[in-house]
N, C-alpha and C positions, 0 to 999 in steps of 0.2 A: 202803334206798338208792333215790334217785330214778332214773327212767329217762331216756330221751332225748327223749320226746315233748313237744310244745307244745300247750297248750289255752288258748283264749280264750273267755270266758263272757259272753253278753249277747244283744242283739237285733240281728239283721240285717233291715233293712227294704227294702221296695221304694223305689227312689229315682227321682223324676221330676226331670230337669234340663232346663232350657230350651235349645232349639237355635235359637231365633229365631222371632218371631211366635207363633203358636199351636202350634207343633210342640214335642213333648217327647220326651226319650229316657228309656227305662225301664232302670234298672240296679238293683244290689243293694249296699247299704252300711249302715253303722252304726258307731259309734265303735270298739267292740271288734273288729268284723269288719275295719274298715279297718286296724287295727293288725296283726291276724293276716295280712291280705293282704300287708303289707310283710314280716312275718316269714317267710311262706311263700316269697316271692320271694328273700329274702336269706339263707336257711339251706339246708343240705344237704337235697336232696329225700329222702334216706334217713331223715331225722328226721320222724316222724309229726307232723302238724298237724291239730287238730280244732277245730271251732267248736261249743261246747257251748251249746245253747239248747233251744227247743221249736219245732216246726214244725206247720203245718196239713197237710191232705191235698188242698188245692185245687191247681189248675194252677200258680198263681204260686209256691206253696211247693215244688212239684215242680221248677220251673225254678230256684228258689234252690238247692236241694240239688244239682241237676245242675251249676249254675254253679260251686259250690264243688268238687264232685268233679272237674270239668274242670281246675280250678286246683290240684289236689293237696291239697285240704282235705276232711277227713271231718267227720262229725257225731257220732262216738263213740256213746254210748248216748242221745243226745237223743231225747225222745219225739216221735212223729208223732201228732197229736191229731185224731181225726175231727171234722170240722166247723169246725176252727179255721183261721185265715188270718194272713198276716203284716201288720205295720203298714206304713204308707205315709207318705213325706214328699216335699215338693216344694221345690226350691231356686230362689230368685229372686236375681238378681245385680244389684248396683249397682256398676259397675266390676268389681273383683275381689272385693269384699266380698259376703258372702252372707247371706241370711235364709231361714228355714225355716218351712214350714207342715206340721203333723203330723196324721195320722189313725192313732192307735195304741192307743186305750183298750181294745180287746178283742183285742190281738195275742197270738198263740200264745206268744210268748217270755215273757209274764208267768207262764207255767206251767212254766218250766224247772226249778224245784225241787220240783215236785209228787211226784216219785218220788225220795226221798232215796238209796235204794240205787243206782239208775241214775246219779244225779248223782255219787255218790262213785266209782263204777266209771269214769265218764268222766274223772275227775281222777287216776286211779291211773297210776303208772308215767310220770310227767311230769318233765322237767327244769325246766319253767317253766309256770306258770299265770298268766294275765293277766285282770284284771277292772277294772271302772270304777265310778264313782259312778252313772253312768246305769243300769248293771245293777242296782245296789242300789235305785235309785229306782223302777224299773218293777215291783218286787216288793212285795207286802204284807209286814207285819212277820214273820209266821210263815215263809213261804218265804225271806225274807231271812235269817233266823236259820239256817234249814236250809242255805242256801248258804254262809254264813260258817263254819258248823260243818264242812262238807265241805272248804272251803278250809283250815281249820285242821288237819284230818286229813291232807290232802296235804302241808302244810308239815311236820308232825311226821314224815312219811315221807321227808323230804329234798327235797321240791320247793321251788323258789324261787317266791315269790309277788310279782308286780308289780301295782301299783295306781295308777290315775290317778283322783283324786277327781272330776274333770270335772263340777263343780257346775252344774246347770241348774235354777234356781229353780222353773220351771213344773212340774217333775216331782215336787216334794216338797210335802206338805201344809203344812209350816212349816219355817222355818230351823232350829228346834231339832231337828226330826226328821232333817234332813239332817246336822246336826252330829253327832248321836248315832250314826247309822248309819256315817258316814264314820270317826268315831273308832274304832268297832268293827272296821272293815276295816283301818285303819292298824295296829291291834294284832296283826294276823296277816299283815302284809306285810313283805317284805324290801327291795323297791325301790319308792319312791314317785316318781311322775312328774306332779306337779301343775302347773297353769298359774297364775302369780301373780295375775292379775286375779280368777280364781275364788276364790283363797284370801283375797284382800282382801274380796270380796263376802260370803263365807261366815263367815270368822273375824275379819275386821277387821284383818288383818296390815298393818302400815304399810310394811314392807320385806320383800324376799325373805329377809333374815337372820332376821326374826321367824318366817317360815314354817319355815325350817330349825330354829330353836330349838324350835318346837312339835312338829315331826315327830321330832326326835331325842328329845325328852322322851317321845313315844309309843313309842319303841323302834325306829324305822326306821333301818336302818344305811346305806342308800344312797339319796340324794335327788338328783333332777334337777328344778330349777324352771325351767319354760319361761316365756317372756314374748313370745309372738308373734314379730315380726321382731327383737326385742331379743335380747341374749345369754342363755344358759342358765347357771344357777348349779349346779355339780356338787359334791356333798359326799359323801365316802366315807371312813369312819374319821376321821382327823384332817386329811384333805386337803380343800381347798376351792379351786375354780378357776372363773373365769368364762369361758365359751366363746362367742365371738361367732357370730352367725348368718351364713349365706351370703346376701349381698345379691342380691335379684332386682329388676331395674330395672322390669320391666313384668309383674307377676304377672297370671295369667289368672283363677284361681279358688282361693281359700284353703281351700276345703272339704277336710277331712281332713288338713291340714298337721300339726297337733299329733298326730293319731293315727299318721301315718306317721313322724313324729319318734320316737314311742315304739317303733314297730316297728323302725326303724333302730337305735335305741339298744340294744334288747334283743337284736337279731340280732348286733350287734357284741359285746355282753357274752357271749353264748353262744359266739361264735367266739374268745373269750379276750382281747378288747381291754380295756384299762383304762378306767374310767369317763370320763375326759377324752377319750380317743381315740374312745370310743363316741359321745360327744356331738357331736364334730366330724363323724363319719359321719352321725349323725342329722340334723344341720342340713343337710347336703348332700342327704339324701333328702327332707327337707321342702321344700327349695328346688326340687327337681325336680318335686314334686307340685303346687306352686302354679303351675306353668307348663303344666298340662294341665287340662281341664275334668272335673268330677266328683271324687268322693272317692278313686277307685282309679286310680292310674297303671299303665300296662302294666309287667309284670315287668321287661322289658329296660330301661325308663327307670329303675326303682328300682335295678337291678343296676349300671348304668353310674354312677349317682350314688354308690352305696355303695363302688364299687371305686376311685374317684379317690383317688390318694395325697394325704393331708392332713397339713399341718404346722402347728404352733401359730402363731398370728398374731404 
């Protein structure tokens, strides 16, 4: 039987976000960490939450781990590797839309599956494990298979597995490699949280309905297809509903909106909400996130958005 803990697997990077002119703010973020941040804010603090990765022993890695600890997030059995260091990215904005520049080729997180026993232990006794296509993309083939095997073991023990394919072409050697790895992950997941433009780019899906058909054929039982500021398509069992987004007139920064949607959705599902209700809460959380700078909104901002009573449109 699964436990109560939450684990998210991937790479937390150093984030440089512009504050005007040549001034930059240093933070910590990454797609799976952004989702866990929202989950930590929106779930009972008695529920353990861990970020499963690999870390360096440099001052920036120490600051990362301390930042997580201060937010109530542990690192489980994640290795701390002598001489390693975190990846780095910088956000530049044009209006509210963002672009990224990365320095991550030798990031410690690429070694998160080097110790299979420690990895499996980190995923033990979890109610939910979350992973993304970016996590798969930063790993070579052998550690990727180690990771997927550990996830499959956790699932057999009763853990629910949530997966966002989060396709980023630059991280993959080829589109075929991305398709194959993501198909393997879908085969061991319970909840899929794709973004439709990514699915179009990777699989050539013409409509969200095509994405649903492909994911259901892969055996995924719960599907939420995001589409930026557009509605989300929620499919569970034989139910299918389109949930409109929460309109934001003047977004400040769209960084982390989809990741926070995922965190809001999964927090609501853990709390017992039906998928459709969870998607409404997730849209509210994402709308709050685009009104602050950076990928991580303050916990109180997330909680206020999550707590607003929502009714179907």
